[in-house]
N, C-alpha and C positions, 0 to 999 in steps of 0.2 A: 829627291832623292824618297822615296819612302822607308818609313820605317815597320817594318813587318814584323809580327812574330814568329810567323810559319811561312812558309814557302814549300810550293810543291817540290819534289826530289830532282826536277831537270833543272828548276830556277840554281836550286844550292848545288848542282853538281857544275853548272855552268860558271856559277860565280866563284866555286871553290878549287875548280879544276879536278874534284872528286867525282868519280864514279859511281853508277849504281848498285854495281857489282861489289865494289868497295864498300857501301854501307850496307848491303843485303850479307856481306859475308862478318860485317861489323854487329851487325845481329844476331846472326848464326853463330858467331863466338859470344856474344851475349855482353859484348864492350859497349853495345847500344840496347835499348830495348825498346819494342812496342809499345806506344800508347804513353812513350818516355820522349825520346828523341825523334823518332820517325813513328808518322800519327796513318793511320788507315781514315779516310774521312766518307763516312758513308755517302754512296750515291758517285764518288768521282772514283776513277780508276785508278788512277796516280796519287802513290805515296804522298805525304804533305812531313819536310822538318820544321822541327819546334827550334828555332834559331834561341832561347833564351835555356832551353835544357843544353844545347850544343854547350852553349858558350859557359853553363855550372861544371859540363863534365870536363871541357877543357881546362878551367881552371882546376877542378880537383885532380887531374891526371897532373896538371903542371906541379901543384905542391904536392904529389907524391912523390914524382921524381925529383923534387929538390930534397925532401927527406930523407930517402937515398942514399 
């Protein structure tokens, strides 16, 4: 098993069951940010997902919902 920090959006969607459209909407709503969770790699057509930043976001979201 590979331990990767970033993966292409197609791989992320395949492994998580999310759609590229859902990720795009998350960025448009400001839930995720370009350059943080979603990366545009120069010379590569497909965007990449930073798994470490997604994990941080998930943990923060989880803590926020527990505090409410």
